[in-house]
N, C-alpha and C positions, 0 to 999 in steps of 0.2 A: 341913630337911636334904636331903630328896628333891628339892625344887625347885632347890637349889643344885647338887646332883649332876647333875641333868638339864641345867642351864645350862652346867656345865663340859663335859659330853659334847657339847653342841651347839657350843660354842666349839672343841673339839678337831676335830670334824668339819668345821667351817667353815674352820679353818686348813688342814686336810688338803685340802679342796676347792680352796682358793685356790692351794696349792702344786701341785696337779694341773693346774690351769688354767695356771699359770706354766710348768710343764714342758712341757705339751702344746701350748700355743698361742704361747708366746713364746720360751723358751729354745731349744727344738729348732728352731724356724723361723729364728731369728736366726743360729745358728751351724752347724747341721747339719740335713739332709744338705748336703754341699758341692757336689754335682753334680746338675744338673737332670735329671729323668727322669720316667717314669711309675711312680709309687709312692704308697703310703700310709705315713705315719709314725705309729708307735704311741707307745711310750715309749723315749726314747733311752738310758735306763739298763738296758734289757733286753738279755740276752746273745745273742738270736737274730735273725738277718736271714734273710729268705726270698726266694728267687727262684722265680717260677712259670714260668721259662724264657720261651717265647713265648706263654704263655696269659694274655691280659688277662682272659678270662672267669673263670679260677680266682682271679686276684688280686681281682676284684670280688666273687666269692662269699665269699672269706675276709674281705675288707674291712679297715677300720681297727680294730685291736684293741690292748688294753693288754698282751697277753701277749708281744709281740715288739717289736723296735726299728723295723723297717721291712720292708715287703713290696713287691715290684715285679716287673714282667716284665723279662726280659733276652733280647732278640731276636737279637743278633749276637755272634759269637765274637771280635770285636775291640773296637769302640767300646762296645758293651753291657757287655762284661766290664770294660773300663777304668772305667766309671762305678760298677760294683759294687765294685771294688777301692778306688776313691777314697773312696766313702762308708763302707766298712768300716774302712780304716786311719785315717780321721779321727775314728773313734769307738772308743776303747779298750774300751768296755763290751761290744762285740760280740765273742763268742768262738765262735759257731757260724754257719755259712752252710748253710742247708737248701735244697736244690734239689729242686723237685717239678714236677709237670705233665708234659705230653708233650714229649719231645725233638723238636727240629726238624731240618731238613736242615743247619742251621748247627752242630749238635752243641755247643750252648752248655754244657749240663750236663756232658758228657764233658770239654769244654775247661776248665771251671772246676776239675774234679777233677784234670786233668792239670797245670794251673797250680800247684795246691797241692802236688802230688807232685814235679814236676820243674822248675818255673819256665820260663824262656825261654832261647833260645839267643842268640848274639851279634847276630842280626838282629831280636830282639824277638819271634820266633815261639815260640808255646807248644809246648814239647817234648812230643811224644806226642799232640797234639790231632788229632782226625779232621775238624775243621772245614776249610772251603775256604780262608779267609784269617784264620787265628788269629794275627794280628800286632798287638802292643801297642806303638804308637809314642808314646803319651802318658803312659806310666808310667816312673818312674825305677826303677833296680834296687833301691834301698833300699825303695821302696814295695812292690815285688813280694816281697822278702824278708820284710818285715813282715807282709804278707798271709799268707804261708806259715806264719809262726810264730804269728800272732795267732788264726787261726780253725781250727776243726775242721770238715771237710766232712761233711755229713749227706746221704747219697744216697737220695732218695726219687723219683728220676727215673721218670716214668710214673704216679706216684700222683696221683690227682685227687679223692680223697675228703677233704672238709674235716675230718671228725671224726678221721680217721687222722693227717692233717697236724698238727692242733692237739693231738692226744694226744702226738705226738713233741715238739712245742714245750713242752708242760707237763713232759715228762720232762727236756728239756734245761735248762729253768729250774730244776728241782729240784736240779740238780748244783751250783748256787751257785758258779760260777767267778768269781774276782776279775777286775776289769778288767785288760787287758793292760798290762804295764809298759813305759814308754818314751814318748817324745814322739810325738804324732800328726804325720803327714806332711801338708803342705798340698796342695791341688789345684794345677793348673798355675801355676808361679811367674811366668812372663813372657808370658802371652798378652795380647793387646790386647782391652780391653773398650770397645765403641763404643756411645755413646748415639745412637739413630737418630732422624731427623726427616725431614720432607718439606716442600718449599716449591715450589709450582707454578711460580713465576717462574724458579726456578733449575733445576728438574728437567725441565720440559717441553721436548721437542724434536720438531719436525715430522718425521713419517715419510714419506719420499718415496714409499713404496709405497701410501700412502692411509690412510683411516680407516674405522672400522666402526660400524655402528648395530646394537645388540643388542636383540632383542625376543623375547617369548614368544608362540607361536601355541598357544592353548589348544585349539582345535579339532583340530589335528594332534598336540597334546601333544608339542611339540618347541621347541627354541630356533632362531630364525632370525636370521642375522647378515648384514647387507647390507654389501658392500665397495664403497667409493667411492674414486675417485682424488682427488688434491688439487684438481682442478677441479670437484669435486662431481658427477662422472659415475658412475652406478651401473655397476659392473663385473660383479658376480656376487652370488648369494645362497647362503649356506652353511646347511645344515640338519643338525641333530643333537640328540640327547637328553642328551648328556654333554659337559661342558666340555672334558675331555681330548681327545675326538674332534675338536672344533672347533678348538681352538688347535693341536693337532698338525697338522691339515690346513693351517692358516695358515702355520705355520713350515716344514713340508715343502715347500710351494710357493713360499716366499719372499715371501709377502704381508705379512710383518712384518719390518722391517729395523732397528728401534730397540729396544734392550733395555728401556728404560722403557715403551715402548708395549706390548711383549710382556707385561711384568709387569702393567700396567694391564688388559690384555685377560684375562689369567688370573684376576685378581681379580673382574672384572665377570662373566665367564662362570661362575665358581664360584657367585656370588650368583644368577645366572639359573637355574642348575641347581637350586640349593636351592629357589628359588621355584617352579620347575616341579614338583619332587617333592612339596613340601609344600602346594601350592595357595596360596602367598602371592603378593602383587603385587611386581613388579620394574620399576623405572625406571632406565635407565642413568644413572650418576653420582649416583643418589639412594638406592641400596641397596634393601633388601627390607622389606616391611611386611606384617603379617597382613591377610588379606582381610576386609573387614567382613562380618559375618553378616547 
């Protein structure tokens, strides 16, 4: 009898574990969140969403947990807020938006609270926001109204103690609010989704301003870029430790005139900088590889 009881308990636990795996790794990822961003998904049926405002560090400290639906940083008072609203109104289980972490110059936390309280004006500007550009151009009015009705704002702006934040999450979960009634609102209806690809024979275009040879000088601990004209004559050598310094100098002086060439150089210079910083090997057009020990 005891053996049968133990087997039954094991079966119940196994079924529960399989359901947890389905909810955690399949259902939530297939259907929700609807907007791409920097976040961790917990359990989609939890009522709490957390914004750590501009703090990636606080988001990482809290991490992925089962106590809330989603946690993520929100850096800007326009596109960042739009993504928060989209992910909330597409999941009726979320009834609380907890904002925590340090407020930034963008005033995202204050702007979220203002959006909840007063919505937007005829130009899409958040009424009462102290942010510099609190304009929501990619949300429909019905999405904003649903956001205002669906969630209760929980203001912990400035709070960075994980234990305090999670205690508030536990308190909110304990209120056992039912999912919001009404159809969820989809993300942008008519945007174009483009599958990207590259083909050298179609995308390559000769740059009349010349070409560049990128190398790493380990002795000087810098990136050296030689600029040649189309006749293979060396014109100049550029020196720098950061990709942004080098490609900004190229563009500022008109030494790159083809967009594809500029994009290529940005990619190669970024890899060269990575190799320089981490001590890896870099060869132009071949990427980076760890240095043999």
